[in-house]
N, C-alpha and C positions, 0 to 999 in steps of 0.2 A: 126175926125179920126174914123175908127173902123176896125180890123182886127182879123183872124181867122188863130190859127197855131194851129202843136200838142204840144204838152207840152212837150214831149223829144226833138222836133226841136228848141223849144221856151229856154228850157233853157239851152239846150246846146249855144246857141249862145248871152246868158246873161254870162254864163257862163265863155265865151273868153272876150266880153267888160268888166265883171269884175275888169280884170286884169288893164284896166286903170284909174281904179276910185278912186279918189283921199279919203284916211282914216283920215285924217289930216289936213285940209285945212283951213284957212279963208274965202272961200269967197263958201259956204253951193252948191253951182249949181253945184258945182267939185262933189260932192256928187250927183248925177244924171248919167242915162243913157236917153240920147235922144231917142226918140222912131221918128222914121223920116220916111212917108209912100207917097213916090211918086214918078212919073216914071214908075210903075209895078213894086217897091219894095221896101222892109220892111228893112227898115239899125236899125240897133243900132250901136249907137256911144255912144262914151264915152274919157273925156280926164283930165289927174292931171299936165297940163300943161309941163311934160317931154317926156312920152308917150300919145299921141291917139289911138284910135281902132276905125275902120267901120267898120262892120261885118253884111252880108247879112242872113236875117230868110226865111224859104222857110213858104209861105202860103198865105193864100188870100187876098186882099184886099176890104173891102164893102168900102169903102171912103179914101179917101185920110187925111193928116193935120203929127200934130210932135206935140210931149210933152217930158218935161223933167219929170221925176219921181226919187224917192228915192232909189236907182242901190238897197242900203242892205235890203232895204221894199218889191220892188218888186220881189226881186229874192229869200227870202225866203217864197214869197204867191205862185209865181211858181212853186220851189223846191216841196211846199209839196202840190200842185194841187195833183186831179185824173190825170190817164197817159191818158188823154182825150182830144178832143179841148176843146183852150182854147182860149177865147174872148177878146178881149182887147179893147173899147172903150173911147174914151175923147170926155166931152161936150165943149165948148165954153166960159168955166169957168176953164177947165184944171183940171178938177175932173174925174178921172177913176176909170171906174169900167170892173174888171175884174173875169170874168161868167166861171166857169167849172161846165160840169155837176150840184147838187144841191148849188156848191160852189157859192161865188157874195163876192166880197171887193169893196169898192168902195175907195178911198185913195185921196189926194191932189196932183197934178203937176203941175210944172210952164211953163210960155212960153219957149221955145227953142228958143227965139229970146236972153236970155239972157246967153244962152252956146256957150261958146267960142269952136266953131268949128273949126275942125282942117283947117290947111292954105295947099293952093293947089301949088302939088307940082309938078313940071313938067317934067312929065314919057321921060326921053331922053334914050341913051343907059343902057339897065339893063343887072346887071351880072344873069345869071341864072343857078341853080344847083336842085340840087333835096331834096324833103326835110329831106331826108335819110341824106346825106349826111352836109346838116347844122347842120341837128339837134345833126350829132356826134362830129361835131368839136367844138360846143360850150358845150355839154357834156366833152370833154377832152382838155379843157380850161379854162371855167369860174369860174374852181375852185379854181385859185390863181391871181384873182383880189383880191386885196385889198378893205375890207369895212369900209375903214380910210377914212371919206367926205372931212379931210382936206390935201389930196392930190386927186384931183380926175381927175387926168391923171391914177391913176394908179386901179379908179374906174372903167375904160373901158378897151376894146378890139383894138386893132392895126385889121387894116382890111385893108392889102396891095395886092392893085393887082396889077401885073405885068405881061402883055402878057396874056397867058391860064393859070397863074399860080395866086391863093389866096393864102396870107399866113395871119396866124390866131396869135396874140402874146398877153398876158397878164402875169402882171411879180405883186408881192406884195412886193416887194423890200427884200424876200429872197428864190425865185423861178422865174425860168421863163418857160412859157407853149407855146411852138409853134405848129402850124400843117400846113402842107401844102396841098391844093387839086390840081388837075387837071380842069381844066375848060373849058365846050364846046368851048369857044368862045375864042377870045384875043382882050384883053382891052385895053387899053390908062394905063400909069401909073398913082399910085391914091391910096394915103391912108386915111383914115378914121378912125376916134375913136366913138364906139361902148358904152355908159353906159352898160359895164354887166348887170343893173338893166334888160335891157330892151333885151338882149340875154336871160338872165333868162324867160322872159314871155314871148316871139316868141318861145321858146322851147318847152314851156308847149303845146303852141296852133298848133305847128308844124304836122300832120300825123304823118311824122318819113316815110313813105314809098319812094322805089328809083324810084317807074314810077309818085308819086307826083312834080310836082315842085314849086319851090320860087321865084320870082324873086325879086332882090334886085336896086332899083335906088338910088341915091345919089345927093345933091348938098353938097354946102360949108357948108351948117349950119342942114339940116336934113341927115335923112335915113327912107327910105320906104321900107319896107320888103311887096310884094303884095302875096297872095297864099288861096287853093281853095277860100270861099268866104268874104276872111277878107283880112283887112290893117294894118299894125301896123305899124307907123311913128314915128320917136323916133330925140329929140336935137340931136346933133353930141355935142360929150365935144371939148371945144376949145382948142386949144394949144400943140405944138410938143414932138411927141413920143419921148423915150429915144431911145439911139444909141444902139440898142441891139446886131447888128452885132458883134461892135469889142469883148465884152462877149464871143461870140461862138469858142472858140481856138480848131481849130482841134486837137491841138497839146494834148498828155496823156504818161504816166509811165507806168499804170495797164490795161490794159483792161480785162472783164470777161464776159464771159459766162453764165448763170443763167437760171433755170427754174422758168417764172415768178408765176404760179400759188402757187407752194413751197416758193418763195423767200416773196408773198405775208403774207400766212400764217402763216410764222414764225414772221414775224414780229407781222400780228397782235396777236397773241397770247402773243409775248412779252408786247404788251399794256396793257395787264390783270392786272399788277403790276402798273400801273401808275395810280395816285395818278391825279384828273383832279386839282389841285392847284399844282400839282408837273410840273417843266419843265427837266427832263430828257433824256436826250439824244439814243440812242439806239447806240453802239459800235461797227462796221463791220471792221473784223479782215480777210485780205486775202491773203493766204499764199499758195502755190503747188496746187493742185486741190482741195481746202476745203475755205467756207466763211464763218469762225466764228462769229455767232451772239450773242452779251449776251446785258442783262441789268441788272442794283443795284439798287434799289428804299429801301424805307422803307415799302413795302409791301414783296419783297425778290428781290432773284437772276435766272437771266434765263441763259439757254446758249444752245446753239446748232449750229448745222455745218450742212453745207446743198451743198454738190456738186458741180462744177463749173471747167466751161472750161476757164484757166488765160492766160492770156497773157503779160507778163515783172514786176512792181515790185515788192515783197509784200506791205501792206498797213494795219494802222490801222486806223481807221476814225471816227467819232461820226455825229447823223442826229436826225434832228427831224422826230421820226417814223413818223407824222401822213403828212409829205411832200411827203417820199418814197411811204406811204399807196395811198394816193392823186393819186399821178402820176401811180404808179403801174397796181389800179383799170380800168381807162380808154386808157390802153395800151390790144389789142384785139391777139398779139402776145404770143406764147407759150413761145418763149423764147425772152430776152431780154437780149440785151448786153451794161454794161455802163462803162463808159471811165473816169478813175481819173491821179490826174496828182503828189497831196501832201495832208497832214492830211489839209491844209488850202485854199485849191483851190477847186471852184466847181466840183461838179461830174456830170456827164451829161448821160442822159437814151436816146440812140436814135437808132431807125433802121438806115439801109445804105443806104437808098435811101432820109433819113433826113426827110419825111415827120412826120416824129412827133420827136418832143427835146423836152427834159426835164432839165434842169437845174437846182442844190440844191447845197445850201453853207450848205460847213457842219458845227457844231456846235462845239466848245471846251469844251474837258474834261479832269480831271484831272485821268491818266492814271494806275495812283495808286491804284485808286477805282477796279480795274476792270480786 
């Protein structure tokens, strides 16, 4: 096998493939990237048995063949080479020589036959949407997945397809994030549970351009994202997702309209007084035309008012400030509407069309301390 690629083209593809390379595996072969050259195509392939990536590299093919090569070593060599043409050549014993200008490296490779190649997925009907939309949907929901591996269901996101609507849901036991987007076409109803890790890696690779598209294929066990010169294959999480619709009550006793940037900045300031080891709630008092935000910690206290439009009853309620910040940061609207019932019931931040819904559970607090 022998190929010639521009350093930047090769490095870009290596960086994509690295996202599915296992760093801690009992199978050393999973720490490799496969370079596969055939059918006039140069492919880089990686697979950590949860996520698999195939990406095409632009370059010249001198001879076909394949090799599995340590991903970390290979990527570091390519990264530090001069910005010029890179030649990669492998002999019959899989010794791989990398040359660029006057630099020459020779490292030991392995047979690609040892590598667990990606399963072939039957590409039936694909969900089609812009890379910008998918990247935004992931950004606006992935922060509320759980990192607790003991509950696999919460480490994924529900992709619910119904007609021409895609609804994406994540939750971690304290909050729920929901985004709805309109699709170009209509599809049969389907629910799949995609690992959050997969979505985070897909999001890093997506261009985010409105004009660039991504195609999502799925079976009962796998999901496949195809875009640009790359495909990302992932196992789905097995099991039934939580019935969240019964948690999404439309009832409210208090409705607040508030400037998002002002509210977010105010909460952000308040967190300056919270030590990492402390779990102090932020107290939100709503009355008349103002929202009063208070915090009381071992470092000090803060009290700030924000002008609002209010409907309904006054309310005093406590929240984990991080959960409010996470939700507000990903909302693009200038003003947000917050719906509350009582100090022990969840609050909802949502728009009129419910294209986004953020449910946040309150926390109990001692009102006498505030």
